[in-house]
N, C-alpha and C positions, 0 to 999 in steps of 0.2 A: 504494499500501498504506500502511496505517494506521500510526503512531508504534509505537503498540503490537506490531503484527505484525514491523514492524522489530527491535523488543528480543527480541522473542520468538527471531526467525530467529537475530538475532546471538548470541543465548544458547548456542544449538544451534551457532554455528558458531564461537565460541570456543574456541580449544585451551590448555590451561592451558601455561603458559611454565614449569616449575618444574625445581627443581636435582633432584629425584630424581621422575621420572615413572613412576608405574607403572596402566599400563589395565585395567581389566575390561572389555573386547570386549563381551561380552552386555550391558552396562548403559552404556557408552560412559563410564565415570568414570575421571577422571584424579585422582591422589593429588598433592596441592601440597606442593613442597618448600622450597629454603634461601633461594631470590632474593626475599626481601620484595618490591621493586621489582614484579618477575614477576608474582607470587604475586597482590599489591592491584592493578596494574594488569589482570589478567584479569577480576577479582572486578569492577571498575569498568566494562570492558566488559559484563560480564554484567547489570549493572543500569541499562544503558545512559548510562554516564556516559562517553561516547566519549571527549572530548577528555582530560576525564582519567586514563583508560585508556591513552591513547597518551602520554602524557607520562608515566606511571610506568612504561610499556612500555619507553619510548626510554632513561629511568634504569636500567633496570635489564639494558638489552643492554649498556651500559658494562661489567658485571662479568661478562658470561658468559662461562663456559669453553670447555662441550661444545657439539658441534654441536647435537645434539637440542635441548637448552636454546634456542638462535639459534633455529633451527629452527620451533620451538615460537611463540617470542614474535614474529615474522616472521608466521605465522598470524594471531597475535592481532592485531597490525596490520592484517594484510589485513580479519580480519571487522569491526574497528572502523570503518574505511574503506568497506567495503562497506555497513556499515549506516548511515554516515552519508551514503551516496549519492555517493560518490566512487570511481566503480569503476575509472578509470585507478589511481588511488594503490593502490587496493586488490588489482588485478593485478598491480602490479608486487611489493610486498611477498610475495604468494604464490609469484611465480615466484622470486623469493628463496630463499623457505622450501623451495620444492620442488629448487632446484639443491643445497642444503646436505644435503636426507634426501628421498629419490625417494617413500619410503614414507610418507610425512607425509599421511595421508587426509584428515586435517581443511584441509589447504592445497588438496588439488585441490578440498574440496567446496565449500569458501570462495572459492577462484577463479572455479568452474564458477557461485557465485551473483555475483559480479562481473559475468561473462559474460553472464549471463541480464540486468541491470541495464542492461546496453550494447546488448540485443537481440541477442547472437550466440550462438543458441541451440543450432549445432551445435556452438562450442566449448564452449559451457556441457554439454552432452550427453556430449561428450566427456570433459572432465573427471571429470564425476560418474561416468560409467562406471568411470574408474582409481580414483576413491574408492572406489567399490562393490565394484571388486575387492579391495581391500585389505583393506576391512570392511564386508562386506555387510549388518552388524547394524546400522549405526550408522541413526537414525530421521530425521536430517539430510537423509540421502541420499533418503528417499520425500518429506520434505517438498520438495526442491529440484526432483525429477524430476515431480510434481507440477504445481508454478508453472511450470516449462518446458512441460511438454505442454500445458498451458492454452493458453497465448501462441503456442506455435510449430502448435498443431493447428489453429487457430481457423479454421473458412471464411473464404475471399474470395470478394465477387463480381467480376467483370471488365463496366466499362461500358461501351457501344456511344458513341462520339461521334454525335450527330445533326445534322450540320452542312448 
């Protein structure tokens, strides 16, 4: 996948880690809140500056009080590591996010993408179904579903050995 495509997907995967999170489910918008490090970290990840986004998000996590903020920030770290091509680290952050807030559809979506990167299409599909059950209108879900289907439904051939 080209870098531009990874950046585009990361933009869709990033959950905003904000003090006051207000979501418009139809447009998948999130209003950013008071924790400036988390806000800046989310923006850096959105523009493809993953290392800076990770650094700022980690700084913001030092000040996080609410479970929702922490879950969103961990999901952001998951998105950044997935976009950087480090699915193992991404899966760990998404799992931590989901433990804190089971209704975080972005964490399931992000973890689905990380599983996709590892070629674990069944796990990717399962997480994506959970994300879709929480937020069926999310555009990212359709995008990842298409990627999973493209890879997992490819025809294969079996060759005979002629010895």
